[in-house]
N, C-alpha and C positions, 0 to 999 in steps of 0.2 A: 086185465080181462085172462081167461083162459087159464085159470087156476095162478095166475100170479098173485100173490099176498104184498107185492110191494105200493108203495102210496104213488097215487097218478104222476106224481111231480118229480119221484124220484130217479136217481141216472140208471136203476135196474130194470123201471118202466119203457127202458128206452129215448124219452124225452131230454132233452136239451137241461141241463140244472142249472139254476137261476141263483144266482149267489146274490145275496144285499151289498152295496158296496157301502167301505169305509170314507166317513167323510169327515168325523170329530178326529181332529189332532191333537195335539200335548198343550196349544193354549188354550182350545176351547176346554179340555178335560180340567185343566187347571183354573179354568173361571167357575165351570160347575161347583169344584172343590171349594172356592171362596164363596160361592152363592148359598151353596148349603152349609157352608158356617154361619155365613150371616142369616140367615132363615134359620135355621136352629138356635141361634142367640134371639130374635125376635120371638119365637115360639115358646120361650123359655118363660116369658112375662105372661105366660097365660096359667105357670104355676104359682106365680107371685098374685096373680088375681083369684086366684083356688086357695092359697094359702090365707090371704083377707079376707073374704067374700064367703067360700064355701063349706070350710073346716074338714072332718072325718069325712063327708060322702064323697069328696073326690075320690077317695078309692073306688069309692061302688063305680064311680062314672067310666074310673081306668080300666076297672076288670070288664064293664059293658061294651068299651071300645075294644077291649082287646081280642074279647071274645067274637066280638062284630068283623076285626081285622083276619081271626083266623079260621072265620067261617067265609069269607072273600077268599082269603090264601087258596082255601081247599076247593074255594068255585072255578078259581083260574088255574088249578091244578089240572081239573078235571076238564075245563076246556082242552088245555093246553094236549093233553091223552087225547081226547077225541078228534082233535081239529089239528094235523100236521101241518098247520100254516103261522108265521111268525106273526105277529101281531099284539095288541093291544083290546082294550076293552072294545071299542068300534069294530073290529074286525070278528068278535067271537058273538057280539049283540046284532050286526049284519046277516050273519051266518045262522044263527039260531031264530032272529025275530023277524030279519027283513030289513032291505036298506034304509027304510025310513026311520025304524028304532034305531039303527046305527048310528045314522043321521044327527039324530037326535043325544043318543049318547057321544058322539063326538061334539057335538055343543054343550054340551054338559062339563065334559073334560075341558073345553076351551075357558067357559066361564071359572071352573075351578081355579085353573090356574092363570088367571085374570084376577079373581079375587085375592087368591095366595099372593100374587104377585104385590097387589098393593099393599097387604099387610107387611111385606116385607121391606117395602120401601116407606112405609111410615115407620117400623122403628129403626131402619136405618137411616132415615134423616135425623133421628133422636140419636144413634151413634155420633155419625157424620158431626153435627156441629156441635156436639159435647166434646168431640175430639178436637176441635177447632177452637173450644174453650169460648161457647157460647153456651145461650138458654135452649134447652133439648127442643123448645116448640117451634124455635127462630125462624128454621127452616120448613117449615109448613103454611100452605097456603089454605084460607077456607074456603069452601063451594059454596056457599050460600043458600044451602039445601033447606 
């Protein structure tokens, strides 16, 4: 207040500085790297499917996806400039649209992570069984759905 242009939670405003605690160690970061490598290998399979089924139209779909990703990056940049808080989609949606929509956004992220982990797990089971000299489908279980 009173002509002070610093954000409300900054040290210049007289409040305590709140720092985020470091919780990831070297082992965690190594596992993230391994997971990213395995995940990247799994998602390369979409390229094989695109080559076999989609043909040259895949270039258009990648251009559309890259345009959407660029717009998303610009939106996050705008949010980061407007709100001096650390956070992801949940925080931004909760501040802009209310906590109910932030809650929905958070659960959508959980759903996204669950489905992507399922895709990585499915691909990794093929990799691991092939590495052990078995059929790629030998470690998969039928869901009966």
